[in-house]
Rosetta silent file (secondary structure, phi, psi, omega in degrees, C-alpha in Angstrom):
SEQUENCE: MNKKKHIGQRGFTLIEMLIVIIIIGLLASLVGPKLFTKVDKARIKTAKAQIELLSAAIDTYRLDMGKFPATLKELRSSDDPRWEGPYLPKAIPPDPWNNSYEYKYPGKHGAYDIISYGADGKPEGTGNDRDIVSWE
SCORE:     score description
SCORE:     0.000 S_00000001
   1 L     0.000  146.042  179.056   16.816  149.678  -64.535 S_00000001
   2 L   -94.556  122.108  175.597   18.601  148.848  -61.390 S_00000001
   3 L   -92.722  121.684  179.072   20.209  145.454  -61.257 S_00000001
   4 L   -98.943  136.703  174.982   20.217  144.108  -57.749 S_00000001
   5 L   -85.754  136.502  177.226   22.695  141.505  -56.706 S_00000001
   6 L   -85.365  108.113 -177.771   21.259  138.624  -54.777 S_00000001
   7 L   -81.068  133.193  176.839   23.349  138.445  -51.675 S_00000001
   8 L    87.452   -5.607  178.039   23.798  134.948  -50.163 S_00000001
   9 L  -106.018  124.734 -178.816   22.506  133.099  -53.235 S_00000001
  10 L  -147.394  134.223  178.938   25.035  131.179  -55.163 S_00000001
  11 L   -97.230  174.968  176.606   24.657  128.159  -57.473 S_00000001
  12 L   -83.504  143.252  176.189   27.039  125.367  -58.298 S_00000001
  13 L   -84.401  164.373  179.022   29.395  125.884  -61.178 S_00000001
  14 H   -60.744  -37.891 -179.841   29.724  123.347  -63.939 S_00000001
  15 H   -65.973  -41.590  178.425   33.184  122.369  -62.697 S_00000001
  16 H   -62.980  -41.174  178.875   31.898  121.701  -59.182 S_00000001
  17 H   -66.320  -40.022  177.946   29.144  119.485  -60.579 S_00000001
  18 H   -63.908  -39.259  178.433   31.612  117.585  -62.779 S_00000001
  19 H   -62.552  -43.573  179.001   33.900  116.967  -59.805 S_00000001
  20 H   -63.386  -42.797  179.355   30.997  115.517  -57.800 S_00000001
  21 H   -63.575  -39.875  178.291   29.988  113.280  -60.717 S_00000001
  22 H   -65.030  -41.444  178.804   33.579  112.036  -61.085 S_00000001
  23 H   -63.378  -43.443  178.577   33.780  111.264  -57.354 S_00000001
  24 H   -62.991  -41.517  177.479   30.496  109.333  -57.488 S_00000001
  25 H   -61.717  -42.282  177.893   31.769  107.395  -60.525 S_00000001
  26 H   -63.961  -42.953  178.067   35.003  106.483  -58.746 S_00000001
  27 H   -63.076  -42.625  178.934   33.116  105.273  -55.677 S_00000001
  28 H   -62.939  -38.263 -179.640   30.766  103.204  -57.836 S_00000001
  29 H   -69.543  -24.580  177.368   33.716  101.607  -59.638 S_00000001
  30 H   -83.819  -40.078 -174.516   35.214  100.574  -56.291 S_00000001
  31 H   -85.031  -35.745 -175.547   32.021   99.337  -54.620 S_00000001
  32 H   -52.435  -53.431 -178.951   30.236   97.791  -57.651 S_00000001
  33 H   -59.276  -35.226  178.307   32.478   94.746  -58.158 S_00000001
  34 H   -63.547  -40.004  179.747   32.257   93.872  -54.457 S_00000001
  35 H   -67.279  -38.142 -179.211   28.464   93.877  -54.665 S_00000001
  36 H   -67.110  -32.991  176.437   28.439   91.647  -57.745 S_00000001
  37 H   -67.134  -32.507  176.273   30.543   88.997  -55.984 S_00000001
  38 H   -65.460  -40.579  179.269   27.921   88.962  -53.218 S_00000001
  39 H   -63.664  -43.565  179.888   25.185   88.368  -55.806 S_00000001
  40 H   -62.809  -42.738  178.636   27.158   85.486  -57.339 S_00000001
  41 H   -64.821  -38.015  178.645   27.706   83.868  -53.935 S_00000001
  42 H   -64.654  -38.300  178.126   24.005   84.245  -53.126 S_00000001
  43 H   -65.094  -40.610  178.663   23.061   82.467  -56.362 S_00000001
  44 H   -64.497  -43.494  178.098   25.370   79.560  -55.548 S_00000001
  45 H   -64.048  -38.314  178.140   23.893   79.270  -52.043 S_00000001
  46 H   -63.971  -43.286  178.900   20.377   79.407  -53.493 S_00000001
  47 H   -61.455  -42.780  178.613   21.189   76.595  -55.942 S_00000001
  48 H   -62.747  -42.081  179.386   22.557   74.448  -53.097 S_00000001
  49 H   -65.569  -40.910  178.792   19.441   75.094  -51.003 S_00000001
  50 H   -66.502  -37.676  177.296   17.128   74.245  -53.904 S_00000001
  51 H   -64.119  -39.568  177.174   19.047   71.022  -54.583 S_00000001
  52 H   -64.888  -39.628  177.139   18.634   70.060  -50.922 S_00000001
  53 H   -63.140  -45.117  177.578   14.895   70.799  -51.160 S_00000001
  54 H   -63.375  -39.666  178.678   14.596   68.658  -54.292 S_00000001
  55 H   -62.915  -42.781  178.448   16.585   65.860  -52.609 S_00000001
  56 H   -63.059  -40.863  178.906   14.271   65.885  -49.591 S_00000001
  57 H   -65.636  -40.647  178.858   11.223   65.717  -51.877 S_00000001
  58 H   -64.185  -42.478 -179.881   12.753   62.824  -53.849 S_00000001
  59 H   -65.427  -38.438  176.854   13.542   60.928  -50.642 S_00000001
  60 H   -66.283  -42.470  176.177    9.968   61.432  -49.356 S_00000001
  61 H   -55.866  -46.851 -178.981    8.601   60.265  -52.714 S_00000001
  62 H   -61.311  -40.555  178.231   10.731   57.131  -52.438 S_00000001
  63 H   -62.022  -41.339 -178.788    9.418   56.386  -48.938 S_00000001
  64 H   -75.014  -42.704 -170.963    5.811   56.640  -50.148 S_00000001
  65 H   -95.541  -16.717 -178.474    6.174   54.984  -53.538 S_00000001
  66 L    79.519    8.716  178.960    8.935   52.445  -52.870 S_00000001
  67 L  -154.958  164.713  176.238   10.955   53.754  -55.824 S_00000001
  68 L   -84.852  151.403  176.845   12.678   56.904  -57.016 S_00000001
  69 L   -68.798  147.606  177.058   10.881   59.159  -59.489 S_00000001
  70 L   -75.031  -32.669  178.373   11.889   58.813  -63.132 S_00000001
  71 L  -137.623  163.283  177.172   11.609   62.604  -63.572 S_00000001
  72 H   -67.449  -24.843 -179.741   11.264   65.608  -61.277 S_00000001
  73 H   -62.097  -26.746  178.828    7.749   66.185  -62.659 S_00000001
  74 H   -66.680  -14.988  176.564    6.577   63.108  -60.740 S_00000001
  75 H   -73.271  -18.170 -177.479    7.115   65.094  -57.528 S_00000001
  76 L  -101.536  -28.963  179.785    4.161   67.307  -58.515 S_00000001
  77 L  -159.995  151.327  178.536    1.642   64.788  -59.893 S_00000001
  78 L  -163.460  152.665  176.322    1.103   61.071  -60.457 S_00000001
  79 L   -92.101   -6.817 -177.909   -1.720   58.629  -61.188 S_00000001
  80 L   -65.648  132.120 -178.538   -0.292   56.006  -58.827 S_00000001
  81 L   -65.729  -20.846  178.172   -2.688   55.298  -55.901 S_00000001
  82 L   -79.205  -12.405 -175.554    0.246   55.257  -53.422 S_00000001
  83 L   -65.296  125.911 -179.700    1.167   58.827  -54.355 S_00000001
  84 L  -119.788   27.816 -176.694    0.700   61.187  -51.403 S_00000001
  85 L   -85.146 -169.022   13.022    2.058   64.345  -52.990 S_00000001
  86 L   -75.242  146.893 -177.463    2.638   66.874  -54.196 S_00000001
  87 L   -89.580   -8.179  172.059    6.084   66.559  -52.696 S_00000001
  88 L  -122.582  134.765 -177.038    6.990   70.121  -53.607 S_00000001
  89 L   -67.475  -24.964 -179.522    4.720   72.975  -52.472 S_00000001
  90 L  -133.312  178.572  177.736    5.164   74.857  -55.749 S_00000001
  91 L   -57.735  155.567  179.727    6.277   74.164  -59.296 S_00000001
  92 L   -62.723  120.591 -175.267    9.791   72.849  -59.780 S_00000001
  93 L   -75.919  150.104  168.689   11.960   75.975  -59.649 S_00000001
  94 L   -75.234  164.885  176.173   14.598   76.802  -62.216 S_00000001
  95 L   -70.886  171.279 -176.897   18.096   77.276  -60.895 S_00000001
  96 L   -60.499  -13.388  177.825   19.196   80.843  -60.019 S_00000001
  97 L  -101.496   12.729  176.471   20.443   81.323  -63.603 S_00000001
  98 L    67.803   30.304  173.361   16.990   80.383  -64.944 S_00000001
  99 L  -107.802  158.974  177.453   18.073   76.959  -66.252 S_00000001
 100 L   -77.257  147.328  172.537   16.411   73.642  -65.446 S_00000001
 101 L   -74.151  143.252  176.597   17.978   71.336  -62.891 S_00000001
 102 E   -92.706  123.979  177.908   19.351   68.136  -64.382 S_00000001
 103 E  -115.778  125.082 -179.723   17.984   65.032  -62.621 S_00000001
 104 E  -123.359  120.669  174.639   19.619   61.692  -63.354 S_00000001
 105 L  -133.256  124.266   -3.251   18.231   58.415  -62.076 S_00000001
 106 L   -72.775  153.412 -177.431   20.077   56.210  -61.574 S_00000001
 107 L   -91.539  163.772  176.353   22.908   58.531  -60.697 S_00000001
 108 L   -83.782  -26.142 -173.502   26.650   58.098  -61.102 S_00000001
 109 L  -111.033    0.892 -179.622   27.432   59.467  -57.620 S_00000001
 110 L  -178.908 -166.372  178.645   24.500   58.084  -55.652 S_00000001
 111 L   -60.176  -35.137  177.223   21.004   56.717  -56.147 S_00000001
 112 L  -147.579  158.592  177.299   20.246   59.913  -58.095 S_00000001
 113 E  -124.404  138.059  172.580   22.119   63.040  -59.137 S_00000001
 114 E  -122.463  130.950 -173.581   20.809   66.601  -59.266 S_00000001
 115 E  -135.021  135.465  164.726   22.907   69.158  -61.120 S_00000001
 116 E  -111.476  128.092 -175.987   22.815   72.877  -61.812 S_00000001
 117 L   -84.642   11.947  175.729   25.314   73.751  -64.527 S_00000001
 118 L    77.443 -163.969 -172.565   25.920   77.250  -63.168 S_00000001
 119 L   -63.022  -34.138 -176.983   25.810   80.558  -65.006 S_00000001
 120 L   -84.809  -12.863  179.090   26.825   79.181  -68.409 S_00000001
 121 L    70.575   15.707 -178.012   24.313   76.308  -68.331 S_00000001
 122 L  -122.728  150.912  178.439   26.989   73.875  -69.573 S_00000001
 123 L   -57.900  145.296  178.834   28.733   70.966  -67.830 S_00000001
 124 L    64.018 -177.688 -177.612   31.877   71.779  -65.893 S_00000001
 125 L   129.462  172.875  179.499   33.388   75.224  -65.595 S_00000001
 126 L  -127.977  165.050  179.114   34.956   77.430  -62.960 S_00000001
 127 H    61.362 -129.361  179.987   33.779   80.357  -60.866 S_00000001
 128 H   -70.329  -16.622 -179.172   30.141   81.186  -61.600 S_00000001
 129 H   -89.489   -3.668 -176.709   30.119   78.573  -64.368 S_00000001
 130 L   -71.521  151.179 -178.555   31.001   75.695  -62.052 S_00000001
 131 L   -75.956  140.261  172.539   28.446   72.949  -61.516 S_00000001
 132 E  -108.095  124.644 -169.037   26.490   72.783  -58.265 S_00000001
 133 E  -128.823  160.997 -176.706   25.699   69.148  -57.527 S_00000001
 134 L   -78.897  -19.244 -174.216   23.769   67.037  -55.011 S_00000001
 135 L   -93.155    1.275  178.141   26.659   64.752  -54.047 S_00000001
 136 L  -103.037    0.000    0.000   29.017   67.406  -52.646 S_00000001
């Protein structure tokens, strides 16, 4: 049998493929951490926006009812005849770390306090674990 060489056809060698994989890994290790800091900042901004939304709903509730709600659930339903809600268009959202917002009435820093305890879900902390609050 005659073995014909395929002229112009050439595949990648294992070494060439390994080099490409190593380069992709190095690029991912440089770019990945930068992307994760963007995600963390977006979560903090989302928590601040949700706290502002909850504050606006609480203030509207107070105008209609003449008092602040005892719990955030009162923003969604009430038996009181003065109630003109729901004051939130959807269910009360969890914070971006999937924890419940802490609502305190009366508050220590104002008429009421709304707190997200950050990524760790515990009071205080730094970085992603720091508290996002309604009074700042």
